N, C-alpha and C positions, 0 to 999 in steps of 0.2 A: 574491447568490444569482444576480443575472440574469448579471453577469461571468463566476463561476463555472461556469455552466450552458453558456456558449456556451465557454470554454476547452477544456471536458469535449468536447465535441460537437467543436469542430474539427479537437482534439490527434486524439481518436479513429482517424479517418480517416487520419491517418498511421498509425497504431498495424495497421490492419486487415490489409496485405500482412505483416507479421510475425506466423505462426501458428506453436503451439511445442505439441508431446506432453504430453499428462497423462500424467504418471508411468509406468509399464510397460501403459499400457491403448492399445486401438487407437484413440483419441482425441485429435482435435488441438481448438486454441484460438487465435481471436485473440488478437495484443496488447493489440488495445482492450479487451479483457474484464477488463486493472486497473484501466481510468480509465471507460470507459463506464458503467457502471453506477451510478457518482455523479451524471450528468445522471436519470439517473431517481429517486433518492432527492430530489434540486431539486425536479424533476416533482410528487413527492406532496410535498413542504415547500410550494412555492407554490400547489398546487389545496388543500391542505390548508387553508391560511390565506387567502389570497387569493381562492381560486374558480377554477373552469376558463378563465374570460374576460381573466385576469391571467398564469396558466401559459400560453394562446396564444399571448397578446402577446409573451413572452420566447420562446418557441418558435419563432416568424418570426423575430424581432431575431436570432436565433440562426445561424437559417436564411441569415438575407440574410448574415449575416458571413461562414458558412462556405461559401456559392456564391461570393462573391468572393473567398476564398480560393482554392476551384478554380478560378475564372475565372484568377485571377495564375499558378498553378502549373500550370496547361496553356499560358500565353503563354511564361514561363520557359522550360519543356519545348521549345519549339517555335524558340528562338531557335539561330542559327550553333555550333556547334563552336567550344570554343576551340583555336588553332591551336600552344596547348603540349602538345607530346604526354604529358606528367605529368599535365597537367589532364584529357587525356581520360578515364580509368577514373574521376574522383571526377563527373561529367559525366552519365556512362552511370549511375553508381549513384542519380544525383538523378533522372536520367530515368527510372529504374525505378523509383526508390518515388513520386516527385511525378505521373510517367504515371498512375497510378491513383488520385490524390485527384480529378478528376473523375471518375468512376467510380463510387467510393463514394461522395464527395458527392451523386452523383442516388438511389444506392440508400438511401443514409441518410434523405435529403429525402421518398423515399415510407415508406420502413418506419418511420422516426420520426414521423412525422406520423400514420399508422394507428397504431402501438403506443401513440405517446404519447395521441392520442384515447380508445385503449381502457381504458389506465389510468387516464385523469382521469375519466374517464364510468363506468367501474367505483367509485372511491374516492369520487367525490362524490354519486355515488347510493347507496351505500352509507350514508355518512354521514349523509345527509337518513332513510335506512330507521331509522340506529340511536341518533339524534339525536344524532350524535359521538361515539357512543362507540367503545372497542375499534378506537382507529386503527392500532395494530400490525397485526392480522388485517387490516385494510380496506387497510394498506400492499403487506403481501405480496400477498397475495390479486390487488391490480389490478396490481403488479408481474409476476406472471406473465403476467396474461393480456396486459398490454401488451408484453410481452420476447418471449412466444409469438410476436405477431403481427411483432414487428419483426422477429427473426430469422426467420421465415419467409419473409419478405419481401427482406432484405437476403443472405443469405449465395446464396441462387441468384441475386440478381442480379449480384453481385460474382465469385463462382468457377465461375460458370456455362461450363465448356469448357476450367476448369483443374484443378478436382479433381472425380474420378465422383461420381455422384448420391449414392450410400453415405457417403462422406465430408461430403459436403454435410449430410447427415441426422446425420449421427454430432454434426456440430458446432454444429448447432441445436439438440439434445437438450441437449449438455453446456454450451453456453451461457446457455440458457435454467435449466436445474439451477444453475448455477456463480451466475448471477447474481443469482438468488434466496435461494442462500447465503448472499452476499456481504451482502444487504441484511437478510438475519435478523440476522447478526452486529452489523453497524451499528445495527440499527434501538433496540436503549436509546437510543443517540447521539440518534439520528432524532426520538426521541418525545419526549426532552428539547428540543432544539433547537426544536420546532414547538410546545410548550407555552411557553419562554420566549419564542418568538414573537410568539404570541398575544398574552401577557402585558403586553410591550413594542409592540408596534404599536396593542392594542384592537382587534384583528380576527380576527374567526372566521365567517368568508363560510359561507354553506351555498346551494347553486347550484340555486336553485328556479325554474321557467318560465322556463328560456336554453335557446338552441340548442347543441348540442354541435357543428355543425359548423364544421369548422377552417379553413373560409376567409368565414364570418361575418365581421361588422366588429367591430371591437373597443370599440366606444361603450359606457362604464361608466356611468350614473347614479344607481344607487341609492342611497338616502342611507345616513345614517351606522349608522343600527340597523336595517335593514331586511332584513340577510343573516344577522340571529342566529339563526335556527331557531325562532324560538318560533312556537309551532301556536294557541294560545291568545287572545293580545293579538290585539283587533282583529278576531276571529272571532264568529260566534254562539256564548254560551255553551251548554255540552253538562254537563247535572251528573250524576256516576254515581251508582248506588245503593247503593255500599259502597266500603269500602277501597279508592283506588285510586292508589298512591303514581306510577303511571305517568304524571299529568298533569305531576307536577312539572318544568318548565322550567327552563333557564339561561340568560344570557347574562353576555359575557366584562365581568369589571372591568378598568376604563381607567386604575385608580391603585393597581395591586398592591406599588408600592413604599412604599406609606402606608397604617398601621394607621389602622383606622376603625370604628366601631361601626355598626351597621345594627342596628334594631330594629324588630320587630312588633308589636303589639297587635291582638288577634284578640278581642274581648269576647264572641263571638256563638257558641263552639263549644258544638256538641251532641256525644253520644255516647252509647250505649245499656248502660246494665249488662249485664252479659254472663249472670246469673242471670237475674233479675225482667225484662228487656228494657224496664225505665222509662229515660225520657232525663235524662241528666244533662248540666249545663249549666258553662259555665267562659272565662274566660278566660283564653287560651294569649299568653303574651309569650318571644318569641324576642328572642334576641339575639346577633349574631356580629361577628366580623372577619375579613370575608375574604379569600381569594388568587387566584386569577385568574379564579374560578368566581362567582357571584352568582344567588340564585333570584329570581324575575320571579313579582312580588306576583299579579298574577290567576291562578296555575296555583299556587300555594302556596293561595289563599281556595278554589280548587276542589279543591282537595288537603284541607285542613282539612274542607272541605263535606261532601267522601267520608264522614268519621267519621260522619256522624248517622245511616246505619241500622248502625253496625260496633260490635259488644259486644263491650267491653274494659274492666277495671281504670280507676282513673284514673292508676294509677301505669306501667301500659301504656303507655296513651296520650302521656305524655309522654316516655318513652324509647322510643317507636316513631317520635315523632314528630321525635326528634333525630339518630336513627340515620338514619333513611330521609334526612336532611338533610346529614351527616356524609357518607353516600354520595354523593350528590348532588352537593356542592360542592367537597368535601376543603378545608372551613374551614380557616383556624390556629385559631379558638377559635368556640365556639356553647355558648349555654346557653338550658335551655328552662323554664320552670316553668308550671304550670297551677293557676290559683286557681277549684278548681270548687265550685260552689255548698254550701251545707249538704243534707245529705241525715238526717235521725235526728238534726240538735241537732249534726249533726259536719262540720266542713269541711274537706277534703284539698287540699294545695299542694303535689304531686310539683313536686321539680325536679331537673333532674339536668345535666349538663357535658361537653365536650368540651373537649380541649387534643391540638395535634398532636408526638406523643411524641417525643423525645428535643430538643424547644423549649422555648424560655422560655416559650410559650402551654399545655403541661404544666402549669408549674410555677405558671401565672397560675389553671389549673382546680383545681388544689389549692388555692391561696388564695383562689380566690372558693367553693370550696365548702367550704371551714375555717369561714368568715365566714357562708354562710348563714344565714339565721335562717328 
Protein backbone atom coordinates (compact mmCIF):
# COMPACT_ATOMS: atom_id res chain seq x y z
CA UNK A 1 0.00 0.00 0.00
CA UNK A 2 2.88 2.36 0.71
CA UNK A 3 4.14 1.93 -2.86
CA UNK A 4 0.69 2.59 -4.39
CA UNK A 5 0.26 5.59 -2.10
CA UNK A 6 3.58 7.10 -3.23
CA UNK A 7 2.82 6.45 -6.92
CA UNK A 8 -0.60 8.12 -6.63
CA UNK A 9 0.88 11.15 -4.90
CA UNK A 10 3.77 11.66 -7.34
CA UNK A 11 1.82 11.08 -10.54
CA UNK A 12 -1.03 13.30 -9.34
CA UNK A 13 1.39 16.23 -9.41
CA UNK A 14 1.91 15.60 -13.15
CA UNK A 15 -1.85 15.57 -13.80
CA UNK A 16 -2.72 18.78 -11.90
CA UNK A 17 -2.11 21.28 -14.77
CA UNK A 18 -4.52 19.43 -17.08
CA UNK A 19 -7.93 20.84 -16.20
CA UNK A 20 -11.20 19.81 -17.84
CA UNK A 21 -14.79 21.04 -17.87
CA UNK A 22 -17.47 19.09 -16.02
CA UNK A 23 -20.15 18.42 -18.63
CA UNK A 24 -21.75 21.68 -19.73
CA UNK A 25 -21.36 23.26 -16.32
CA UNK A 26 -19.14 26.28 -15.65
CA UNK A 27 -16.96 24.11 -13.44
CA UNK A 28 -13.49 22.70 -13.96
CA UNK A 29 -11.59 19.81 -12.43
CA UNK A 30 -7.93 18.93 -12.37
CA UNK A 31 -6.84 15.74 -14.09
CA UNK A 32 -5.45 14.60 -10.73
CA UNK A 33 -9.02 13.94 -9.54
CA UNK A 34 -8.88 10.60 -11.35
CA UNK A 35 -5.98 9.37 -9.24
CA UNK A 36 -5.50 11.48 -6.13
CA UNK A 37 -8.60 10.20 -4.22
CA UNK A 38 -6.98 6.75 -4.17
CA UNK A 39 -4.29 8.16 -1.87
CA UNK A 40 -6.99 9.22 0.60
CA UNK A 41 -8.58 5.78 0.45
CA UNK A 42 -5.21 4.18 1.16
CA UNK A 43 -4.69 6.68 3.97
CA UNK A 44 -8.02 5.55 5.46
CA UNK A 45 -6.97 1.90 5.22
CA UNK A 46 -3.57 2.55 6.81
CA UNK A 47 -5.04 4.60 9.65
CA UNK A 48 -7.90 2.16 10.30
CA UNK A 49 -5.70 -0.94 10.44
CA UNK A 50 -2.24 0.23 11.55
CA UNK A 51 -3.03 3.53 13.25
CA UNK A 52 -2.08 7.15 12.70
CA UNK A 53 1.62 6.72 13.42
CA UNK A 54 2.13 4.15 10.67
CA UNK A 55 0.08 6.25 8.24
CA UNK A 56 2.20 9.29 9.12
CA UNK A 57 5.38 7.36 8.34
CA UNK A 58 4.05 6.35 4.90
CA UNK A 59 2.98 9.96 4.22
CA UNK A 60 6.46 11.30 4.91
CA UNK A 61 8.05 8.54 2.85
CA UNK A 62 5.81 9.39 -0.10
CA UNK A 63 6.62 13.09 0.20
CA UNK A 64 10.35 12.39 0.33
CA UNK A 65 10.01 10.58 -2.98
CA UNK A 66 7.77 13.34 -4.32
CA UNK A 67 10.30 15.99 -3.31
CA UNK A 68 13.05 14.06 -5.05
CA UNK A 69 10.91 13.92 -8.22
CA UNK A 70 10.27 17.66 -8.01
CA UNK A 71 13.96 18.48 -7.63
CA UNK A 72 14.95 16.28 -10.55
CA UNK A 73 12.16 17.73 -12.70
CA UNK A 74 13.43 21.24 -11.96
CA UNK A 75 17.00 20.27 -12.81
CA UNK A 76 15.98 18.71 -16.12
CA UNK A 77 14.01 21.84 -17.03
CA UNK A 78 17.17 23.91 -16.44
CA UNK A 79 19.18 21.93 -18.98
CA UNK A 80 20.13 23.77 -22.24
CA UNK A 81 17.79 23.57 -25.23
CA UNK A 82 18.45 20.88 -27.86
CA UNK A 83 20.26 22.03 -31.02
CA UNK A 84 17.87 20.01 -33.22
CA UNK A 85 14.97 22.26 -34.22
CA UNK A 86 12.62 19.27 -34.42
CA UNK A 87 13.25 18.49 -30.74
CA UNK A 88 12.59 22.00 -29.46
CA UNK A 89 8.75 21.79 -29.47
CA UNK A 90 8.95 18.61 -27.39
CA UNK A 91 11.44 20.25 -25.01
CA UNK A 92 9.15 23.27 -24.67
CA UNK A 93 6.19 20.99 -23.91
CA UNK A 94 8.24 19.11 -21.35
CA UNK A 95 9.34 22.34 -19.66
CA UNK A 96 5.76 23.63 -19.68
CA UNK A 97 4.47 20.49 -17.93
CA UNK A 98 7.31 19.62 -15.59
CA UNK A 99 8.11 23.24 -14.83
CA UNK A 100 4.99 23.27 -12.63
CA UNK A 101 5.96 20.10 -10.77
CA UNK A 102 8.05 21.85 -8.08
CA UNK A 103 5.20 24.32 -7.47
CA UNK A 104 2.56 21.59 -7.34
CA UNK A 105 4.80 19.44 -5.13
CA UNK A 106 5.26 22.24 -2.57
CA UNK A 107 1.51 22.90 -2.64
CA UNK A 108 0.85 19.17 -2.35
CA UNK A 109 3.24 18.90 0.59
CA UNK A 110 1.58 21.71 2.54
CA UNK A 111 -1.97 20.68 1.61
CA UNK A 112 -1.63 16.98 2.10
CA UNK A 113 0.14 17.19 5.45
CA UNK A 114 -2.70 19.38 6.70
CA UNK A 115 -5.44 17.39 4.94
CA UNK A 116 -4.15 13.96 5.86
CA UNK A 117 -3.69 14.99 9.49
CA UNK A 118 -7.30 16.16 9.64
CA UNK A 119 -8.43 13.00 7.83
CA UNK A 120 -6.51 10.67 10.14
CA UNK A 121 -7.51 12.62 13.25
CA UNK A 122 -11.23 12.40 12.45
CA UNK A 123 -11.04 8.73 11.45
CA UNK A 124 -9.04 7.56 14.47
CA UNK A 125 -10.88 9.68 17.04
CA UNK A 126 -14.25 8.49 15.71
CA UNK A 127 -12.95 4.91 15.79
CA UNK A 128 -12.16 5.21 19.49
CA UNK A 129 -15.51 6.90 20.16
CA UNK A 130 -17.53 4.25 18.28
CA UNK A 131 -15.49 1.26 19.41
CA UNK A 132 -14.41 0.54 15.85
CA UNK A 133 -17.93 0.48 14.39
CA UNK A 134 -19.37 2.33 11.38
CA UNK A 135 -16.18 2.36 9.30
CA UNK A 136 -18.05 3.57 6.21
CA UNK A 137 -19.44 6.65 7.96
CA UNK A 138 -16.07 7.40 9.54
CA UNK A 139 -14.23 7.01 6.23
CA UNK A 140 -16.57 9.38 4.36
CA UNK A 141 -16.71 12.05 7.08
CA UNK A 142 -12.95 12.01 7.60
CA UNK A 143 -12.37 12.31 3.86
CA UNK A 144 -14.73 15.26 3.57
CA UNK A 145 -12.81 17.08 6.32
CA UNK A 146 -9.39 16.17 4.95
CA UNK A 147 -10.21 16.92 1.33
CA UNK A 148 -11.76 20.28 2.19
CA UNK A 149 -8.61 21.38 4.03
CA UNK A 150 -6.40 19.92 1.28
CA UNK A 151 -8.25 21.65 -1.57
CA UNK A 152 -8.48 25.02 0.21
CA UNK A 153 -4.67 25.07 0.48
CA UNK A 154 -3.66 23.34 -2.74
CA UNK A 155 -5.64 25.06 -5.50
CA UNK A 156 -5.09 28.69 -4.47
CA UNK A 157 -1.36 27.93 -4.12
CA UNK A 158 -1.06 26.34 -7.57
CA UNK A 159 -3.47 28.41 -9.68
CA UNK A 160 -3.37 31.84 -8.04
CA UNK A 161 -2.50 34.34 -10.76
CA UNK A 162 -3.32 31.79 -13.45
CA UNK A 163 -7.08 31.52 -12.84
CA UNK A 164 -9.59 33.93 -11.33
CA UNK A 165 -10.54 33.50 -7.64
CA UNK A 166 -14.10 32.50 -8.59
CA UNK A 167 -12.82 29.71 -10.83
CA UNK A 168 -10.46 28.50 -8.11
CA UNK A 169 -13.32 28.50 -5.57
CA UNK A 170 -15.42 26.50 -8.01
CA UNK A 171 -12.62 23.98 -8.44
CA UNK A 172 -12.27 23.61 -4.65
CA UNK A 173 -15.99 22.92 -4.26
CA UNK A 174 -16.16 20.56 -7.21
CA UNK A 175 -13.03 18.68 -6.13
CA UNK A 176 -14.41 18.02 -2.64
CA UNK A 177 -17.77 16.84 -3.99
CA UNK A 178 -16.27 14.60 -6.69
CA UNK A 179 -13.65 13.09 -4.38
CA UNK A 180 -16.30 12.35 -1.75
CA UNK A 181 -18.55 10.68 -4.33
CA UNK A 182 -15.50 8.77 -5.57
CA UNK A 183 -14.93 7.39 -2.06
CA UNK A 184 -18.62 6.54 -1.55
CA UNK A 185 -18.70 4.55 -4.80
CA UNK A 186 -15.59 2.55 -3.90
CA UNK A 187 -16.52 2.25 -0.20
CA UNK A 188 -17.83 -1.36 -0.38
CA UNK A 189 -14.47 -2.52 -1.72
CA UNK A 190 -12.59 -0.39 0.82
CA UNK A 191 -14.60 -1.86 3.71
CA UNK A 192 -14.05 -5.41 2.42
CA UNK A 193 -10.33 -4.79 1.98
CA UNK A 194 -9.95 -3.34 5.49
CA UNK A 195 -11.79 -6.30 7.02
CA UNK A 196 -9.59 -8.83 5.21
CA UNK A 197 -6.42 -6.88 6.00
CA UNK A 198 -7.25 -6.80 9.71
CA UNK A 199 -7.85 -10.54 9.68
CA UNK A 200 -4.68 -11.32 7.78
CA UNK A 201 -2.42 -9.00 9.77
CA UNK A 202 -4.07 -9.69 13.12
CA UNK A 203 -4.00 -5.93 13.78
CA UNK A 204 -6.73 -3.44 14.58
CA UNK A 205 -5.07 -0.36 16.05
CA UNK A 206 -6.81 2.18 18.25
CA UNK A 207 -4.99 5.50 18.59
CA UNK A 208 -5.09 6.23 22.30
CA UNK A 209 -2.87 8.75 24.06
CA UNK A 210 -0.86 9.58 20.96
CA UNK A 211 0.30 12.83 19.41
CA UNK A 212 -1.20 13.88 16.08
CA UNK A 213 1.73 16.24 15.48
CA UNK A 214 2.81 15.38 11.90
CA UNK A 215 6.43 16.23 12.75
CA UNK A 216 6.66 14.00 15.81
CA UNK A 217 9.05 11.03 15.71
CA UNK A 218 7.75 7.74 14.37
CA UNK A 219 8.85 5.45 17.19
CA UNK A 220 6.27 2.79 17.93
CA UNK A 221 6.86 0.53 20.90
CA UNK A 222 3.35 -0.61 21.77
CA UNK A 223 2.91 -4.30 22.48
CA UNK A 224 1.08 -6.70 20.22
CA UNK A 225 -2.34 -6.38 21.85
CA UNK A 226 -2.16 -2.95 23.44
CA UNK A 227 -4.06 -1.13 20.70
CA UNK A 228 -7.12 -3.38 20.55
CA UNK A 229 -9.34 -0.66 22.03
CA UNK A 230 -10.26 -2.71 25.12
CA UNK A 231 -11.69 -0.63 27.97
CA UNK A 232 -12.36 -3.19 30.71
CA UNK A 233 -9.26 -5.37 30.76
CA UNK A 234 -6.56 -4.08 33.09
CA UNK A 235 -8.77 -1.34 34.52
CA UNK A 236 -10.85 -0.93 37.67
CA UNK A 237 -14.03 -2.99 37.37
CA UNK A 238 -17.29 -1.06 37.22
CA UNK A 239 -20.44 -3.16 37.49
CA UNK A 240 -23.62 -2.08 35.74
CA UNK A 241 -26.92 -2.05 37.64
CA UNK A 242 -29.01 -3.43 34.77
CA UNK A 243 -28.75 -5.10 31.35
CA UNK A 244 -25.76 -3.46 29.60
CA UNK A 245 -24.79 -4.91 26.19
CA UNK A 246 -22.63 -1.84 25.58
CA UNK A 247 -19.90 -3.24 27.88
CA UNK A 248 -19.12 -6.05 25.44
CA UNK A 249 -15.77 -5.69 23.66
CA UNK A 250 -13.90 -7.61 20.99
CA UNK A 251 -10.37 -8.21 19.82
CA UNK A 252 -8.92 -9.48 16.54
CA UNK A 253 -8.86 -13.22 15.85
CA UNK A 254 -5.32 -13.95 14.67
CA UNK A 255 -6.33 -17.30 13.17
CA UNK A 256 -9.41 -16.57 11.01
CA UNK A 257 -8.40 -19.24 8.51
CA UNK A 258 -8.77 -21.97 11.13
CA UNK A 259 -12.12 -23.24 12.33
CA UNK A 260 -11.92 -23.80 16.07
CA UNK A 261 -14.24 -23.79 19.06
CA UNK A 262 -14.21 -21.28 21.89
CA UNK A 263 -16.27 -22.21 24.94
CA UNK A 264 -17.26 -20.16 27.99
CA UNK A 265 -18.74 -21.84 31.06
CA UNK A 266 -20.42 -19.28 33.30
CA UNK A 267 -21.74 -21.12 36.40
CA UNK A 268 -22.76 -18.05 38.42
CA UNK A 269 -25.31 -16.42 36.12
CA UNK A 270 -28.25 -14.77 37.87
CA UNK A 271 -31.30 -12.87 36.66
CA UNK A 272 -34.73 -11.97 37.99
CA UNK A 273 -38.13 -13.42 37.27
CA UNK A 274 -39.98 -10.61 35.44
CA UNK A 275 -43.21 -11.38 37.32
CA UNK A 276 -42.20 -12.14 40.91
CA UNK A 277 -38.81 -10.44 41.03
CA UNK A 278 -37.33 -13.57 42.56
CA UNK A 279 -33.74 -14.48 41.57
CA UNK A 280 -33.00 -17.20 39.05
CA UNK A 281 -29.68 -19.04 38.95
CA UNK A 282 -28.08 -20.78 36.00
CA UNK A 283 -24.92 -21.97 34.30
CA UNK A 284 -24.63 -20.35 30.89
CA UNK A 285 -22.55 -22.21 28.31
CA UNK A 286 -21.45 -20.35 25.21
CA UNK A 287 -19.63 -22.06 22.33
CA UNK A 288 -18.73 -20.38 19.07
CA UNK A 289 -16.53 -20.56 15.98
CA UNK A 290 -14.98 -17.10 15.52
CA UNK A 291 -14.36 -15.25 12.28
CA UNK A 292 -12.63 -11.86 12.42
CA UNK A 293 -13.57 -10.70 15.92
CA UNK A 294 -13.67 -12.47 19.31
CA UNK A 295 -15.39 -11.45 22.54
CA UNK A 296 -13.09 -10.36 25.37
CA UNK A 297 -13.77 -12.48 28.45
CA UNK A 298 -13.80 -9.75 31.12
CA UNK A 299 -16.29 -7.70 29.14
CA UNK A 300 -18.41 -10.87 28.77
CA UNK A 301 -18.28 -11.35 32.55
CA UNK A 302 -19.48 -7.78 33.12
CA UNK A 303 -22.19 -8.23 30.50
CA UNK A 304 -23.54 -11.41 32.11
CA UNK A 305 -23.34 -9.77 35.52
CA UNK A 306 -25.58 -6.96 34.24
CA UNK A 307 -28.48 -9.46 34.10
CA UNK A 308 -28.34 -9.67 37.91
CA UNK A 309 -31.07 -7.04 38.39
CA UNK A 310 -32.71 -7.60 35.03
CA UNK A 311 -36.10 -9.26 34.73
CA UNK A 312 -36.57 -11.74 31.89
CA UNK A 313 -37.71 -15.32 31.45
CA UNK A 314 -35.07 -18.02 31.09
CA UNK A 315 -35.74 -18.43 27.38
CA UNK A 316 -35.44 -14.69 26.79
CA UNK A 317 -32.09 -14.48 28.59
CA UNK A 318 -30.54 -17.21 26.44
CA UNK A 319 -31.81 -15.74 23.17
CA UNK A 320 -30.80 -12.20 24.12
CA UNK A 321 -27.27 -13.36 24.98
CA UNK A 322 -26.91 -15.19 21.67
CA UNK A 323 -28.25 -12.31 19.57
CA UNK A 324 -26.04 -9.75 21.31
CA UNK A 325 -22.95 -11.88 20.67
CA UNK A 326 -23.93 -12.41 17.02
CA UNK A 327 -24.34 -8.65 16.56
CA UNK A 328 -21.02 -8.03 18.34
CA UNK A 329 -18.74 -10.58 16.65
CA UNK A 330 -20.51 -11.84 13.53
CA UNK A 331 -19.22 -15.36 14.29
CA UNK A 332 -19.35 -18.23 11.86
CA UNK A 333 -21.36 -20.26 14.36
CA UNK A 334 -22.54 -19.82 17.96
CA UNK A 335 -24.73 -21.68 20.45
CA UNK A 336 -25.88 -20.70 23.93
CA UNK A 337 -27.39 -23.01 26.55
CA UNK A 338 -28.85 -22.04 29.90
CA UNK A 339 -28.91 -24.66 32.67
CA UNK A 340 -31.27 -22.99 35.13
CA UNK A 341 -31.69 -24.44 38.60
CA UNK A 342 -35.12 -25.95 39.41
CA UNK A 343 -37.95 -23.66 40.44
CA UNK A 344 -41.14 -25.31 41.61
CA UNK A 345 -39.63 -28.71 40.86
CA UNK A 346 -38.94 -27.88 37.19
CA UNK A 347 -35.59 -26.99 35.65
CA UNK A 348 -35.46 -25.23 32.29
CA UNK A 349 -32.56 -25.61 29.85
CA UNK A 350 -33.12 -23.23 26.87
CA UNK A 351 -30.88 -23.69 23.84
CA UNK A 352 -30.39 -21.27 20.94
CA UNK A 353 -27.93 -21.36 18.08
CA UNK A 354 -26.97 -19.52 14.89
CA UNK A 355 -25.00 -20.36 11.76
CA UNK A 356 -24.00 -17.78 9.19
CA UNK A 357 -26.67 -17.85 6.42
CA UNK A 358 -25.68 -19.33 3.09
CA UNK A 359 -22.65 -21.18 4.47
CA UNK A 360 -21.82 -24.62 5.83
CA UNK A 361 -22.24 -23.14 9.31
CA UNK A 362 -25.96 -22.70 8.66
CA UNK A 363 -26.12 -26.43 7.96
CA UNK A 364 -24.12 -27.05 11.14
CA UNK A 365 -26.64 -25.00 13.09
CA UNK A 366 -29.56 -27.09 11.82
CA UNK A 367 -27.70 -30.32 12.53
CA UNK A 368 -26.75 -29.28 16.07
CA UNK A 369 -30.27 -28.04 16.67
CA UNK A 370 -31.88 -31.26 15.42
CA UNK A 371 -29.57 -33.40 17.54
CA UNK A 372 -29.83 -31.30 20.67
CA UNK A 373 -31.18 -33.18 23.66
